N, C-alpha and C positions, 0 to 999 in steps of 0.2 A: 719361469722366465726371469732372468736376472734384470733387476731394475737399474736403469741408467742413473748414475750419480751426476747431478748438474754441477758444473764448475761455477764457482761464485767469484766475486771480486776479492773477497777475503782470501780465497785459495791462491789467487794470483799474487796478491799483496804479500802473503806469507812467504811464497817461493822467491819473490824478487827481493824481499826484505824492505819493503816500503809500506806506507799507509794505504788504506782502501781509497782515501781521497785522491792520492797521487795516481793510482790506477785509473780511477774514474775520470780524472782530468786528462790523462793521456788518451783514453778512448773517446773523449769528447773533443779532442783537438785543442786543448787550452795551450796558450803560448808561454805560460810561466813555468813550463816543465822543460828541462834541458833536452837537447836532441839526443844525447847519449842515453839518458834515462828513458826517454820515450821509445827509443829503439829496443832497449833492454826489456821494457814492459811488453811491447808488441811481440817480441820474439817468444816470450813466455806464454802470452795469450794464444799465439798460433800453436805452440807445442802442446798446450793443455786442451786445445779445442774449445775455448770459451765462446759462447754466443750470448749476446745481451738479451735480457728479458724485456721485450718491447712493451709488454703490458704493464709491467712495473714501472718502466720508464715513462709511459704515458700518464700514469697516475701522478708521478712527481712533477712532470713537465706540463701536465694538462694539455698535452698535444701528442698524438700518436704517430703522425706522419703516415697515416693509412686512410684510404677511402674504401667504401664498400660499393660493390656493383651487383645488382640483382637483375637477371634476365630470365625470360621464360624457358629458353632453350639454348643449347650450344651448337648442336648439329643442325645449323641453319645458316645459310650464307649471309643473310642480313645481320643476324646477331653476332656472328663470328667477326664480321668486319667492324661492327660497333665496338665489340670487346677489345679488339686490337688497338683501335684508335684511343680508347679510354686508357688502356695500359700505357701506351706511348706518352699520352699527355700527362699522366700522373708521374711517370718516371722522369720526365723532363723537369718536373717540379720536386724531384727527389722524394716522391711518395710511392708507397706500395699499394697495390690494389688487391682487395680480398674479393674474389669472384664467388658468387652463389647462384644457384639455378633453382627457380621456383617450380619447374616442370608443369607450368600452366595450372598450378594448384594454389589458390588463395591462402590456404592454411599454411602451406610450406613457405609461401612468401612472407607471412606474418612472423613465422619462426625465424626466418632470415633477418628480418628487420630488428627483432628483439636481440638476436645474437650479435649483430653488427653494433647495435647500441651498447651492448655489454662489453664489447671489445674496445669501446670508446673511439670508434673511427671519427675522423674529423668531418666527414661528409658522406653522403650516399647518392649514387645515381641508380635509378630504377626504371625498368620497362615492365609495367604491371601485367598480370595474367589477363587472359581474355574474359575471366569471370570475376575479376576484382570489382566489388561494388561497395565495400566497407571502407569509408574514408576516415573512420576514427583512428585507425592505426597510423595514419599520416599526421593527424592532429597530435597524437602521442609523440611522434618523432619531433614535431615542432616544439612541444612542451619540453622535450629533452634538450632542446637547443642545438639540434644537429641539422645543418643545412642539407637540403635534398633537392635534386633536380630530376624531373621526369624526362625520359628520352623515348621518342617514337610513340609509346603508349602511355596514356594516363586515364584515370577513372572518368566515368561519365559526369559525376558530380564535381563541380568546381571546388577547389580547395585553395584558399588564400595563403600566401606566404611562401610559395615554392615556385621555382623557375621551371621552364620546360623548353625542350627543343624537339620540334616535330617536322614532318614533311607536309607540304600543302596537299594533303590527301584528296580534298574536294576537287581542287583544280586538276590534279593528276587524273582522277577518274573522269572528270568532265572532258579533258583533252582526248582521252582514249575513245570515249563514246562519240564525241564530236567527229573524230576521224572516221569512225565506222559509219556514221551517218553520211558524211560527205562523200564516201566512196559508194554509197548506195544502199546500205543496210537500213531496214525499217523494223525488223523483228529482232529486238535486242533483249538479252537476259543477263542475269548476274548470279554467280554462285559463290557462297561463302560469306563469312563475317556476320557480325551482329552489331547492334547499336549500344552495347554495354560499355564499350570503350571508344575512344575518339577515332581510331583508324577505321573501324568498321562503320561507325556512324557517318563520318565525313565521306568515305568512299561510296557508300550507298546513296547518300544525299547528292553527291556529285554525279553519279549515274542517272538518278531520277531528274535532276535539274537540267542535264543535257537533253534528255528526251523532251522535257517541257519547253526548253528553249527552242527546239525545232518542231514543236507541236506534234510530237509523236506520242500516242497514248502509252501510259505505263501499264504493262501487263503484269499484274501481281503474280500470276501463275509462273512467270519466267524469272521471278526473283526468289531464289532458294537460299535463305540465310542459314547460318549454323556456326561453324568454327573457322579456323584458319589453317588447318592441316591437310595433308594429302587425303586422308580418309573422308574429310568433308567435301573435297572436290569430287572424289569417286562417287560417294553416295548422292551428292547433289545432282551429278549428271545422270546417274542411274535413275533417280526419281523422275527427272524430266523425260528421259528416254521411255520409261515404262508408262508415263502418262500419255505417250503418243504424240507429244507436241514439244519439240525442241526448237528454240529460235535460230535465226540465221547466224547470230553473233552472240558470244558470251564474254563478259568481263569476269575474269577470275580475281577474287579479292586479294589473293596472295600468290606468290610463286609456287609454294607447296600445293595449294588448291589447284593450280593449273596442272601440276604433275598428276594429280588424282584424276582430273578431267581427261587428260591424255590417255591414262591407263584405262579408264572406263570406256572411252570412245573406241579404243583398240579392241577391248573385250566384246563390245556390241557391234563391231563392224562399221562404225561411223568414222568417216575420213575427215581429218582436220588438216587443212582448212577447206577442203572441197565440199564437204557436206555441212559442216558447222565451223565458223571462224572463231578465233580466240585471241584475246590480249590479256596478259596478266599484270597485276599490280605488284611490283617488285621484280628485280632483275637478279641474275646470277651469272657468274663467270662461265658456267657450263650451258647457259640458256641458248647461246648461239650455236652450240654443237648438237642440239636436239634436232630431230627430224619430224616435223618441220621446226626450224629455228623460230622460237617464240618472240613475237613482238611484245614489248613490255614497257611499263611505266617505271623508269629507273629512279630510285631514291638516292640521295647523297649520303650513303651510309657512313663513310669516314668522317664527313663534315658533321654529321649528327653527333658522333662520339666526341669529336674535337670541341665542338661548341658546348656540349654538355659539361665537359671538363672545365672549360673557360668560365662558364657561369658558376659552377660549383666552387671554384677557387676564388672567384670574386666574393662570394658569400663567406667562404672560410676566412679569407684575409681581412675582410671588412667586418666580420662577425655580425653580419646583418641578415637574419633569417626571415625577416618580414618583407623584404623587398622582393618584388616579383619581376622576373626578366623572362619574357617569352619570345622565342625565335621560331619562325616558320620558314623552312627552306623549300625552294621550288623543286618540283619533280620534272623529269624529262621523258617524253614519249620517244621510244626507240622502235622503229619499224624494221622487221626482219622478213621472215617468210610467211608469217600469218598476217591477215588483214592488210594485204597490199592492194588488192582490187576486189570488187564484189564477185564472189564466185559461189558461196554457199547459199543453199535454199532452205535450210532447216529440215528437220526430220520428217515433216509432213509431206515433203516432196521427194524423199529418197526412194528410188525404185527398188522393188523386190525386198521391202523391209522385212517380210516374213522369213527371208533367208537367215536373218540374224537372230530370230527368236530363240533358237536353241543355245545361243551363246550367252544368254542372260545369266547373271549370277544372282542367286537369291540372297546370299550373304557375302560380305567382304570384310 
């Protein structure tokens, strides 16, 4: 394969017949270069296909005009909306965004943090993986002098010196469970999530606190924790179904978990919301087109990204990475076709349950 020759400032200067400094000044927009000369240089730059070495420039200027963004997934309505908001916010400030994806793997996340630091980004926005529990990597980023802001997800252990923008997950879960209780449900369960990161911890606590507020016993058998994906929803519902006891109402810890629950319920012949009712944490543009249309706790996805960028650039411009700025944004309960009125009775009361035994799947 033929190796591409990189065009340098010296190459352009030689062709125009001026010094390297003159070319550099033209590209940087200096006003002490005549309009005629600037146009001549720019014409040659375009003809030769020159592109600046942004990494070399960042070494000399000590500023890269780039920020890093680390998310667990891309193929997810929530994260895609946050990514778009971050990109827009950075572009408005004439910054480029380097997007990396951890794939819910803490080791990949650590490699991305190291790579972004090596690229000399001016700041980092990160939503940690569901398994991230090592905070030393973030202490290292702080020692490197790189501002960092957590968005939506952050580690269980508190880390000083970084800002964060999160949803009021506790109150969002509380609202959903409170609504279910007020329309008559008393057998309530939860599927998905864990307490390793803030979103799982706060949503589970919000679920339990709502039951305690209304003096309804917390049935630990109806709380099936795990992860945040579709498989976690499917396997969680499968576990409850095969135990022979599924509650009247389930709070899905995320929208993908809810999709897994819907798929499992269909496989086992359980009707939602007629047999088991459902609300999920997190909304999607397609959620209203499902059958049934899912009631959901809507997160302010765009605002999460926008506020994260604002906080990050406050830190970048002030060069103050020890200041902490934490924002908690409200969630909104959106009622659609599930959980409108009490109708479900749980699996213990479903008639002819044996008819569905043959539909059980041993693996998924």
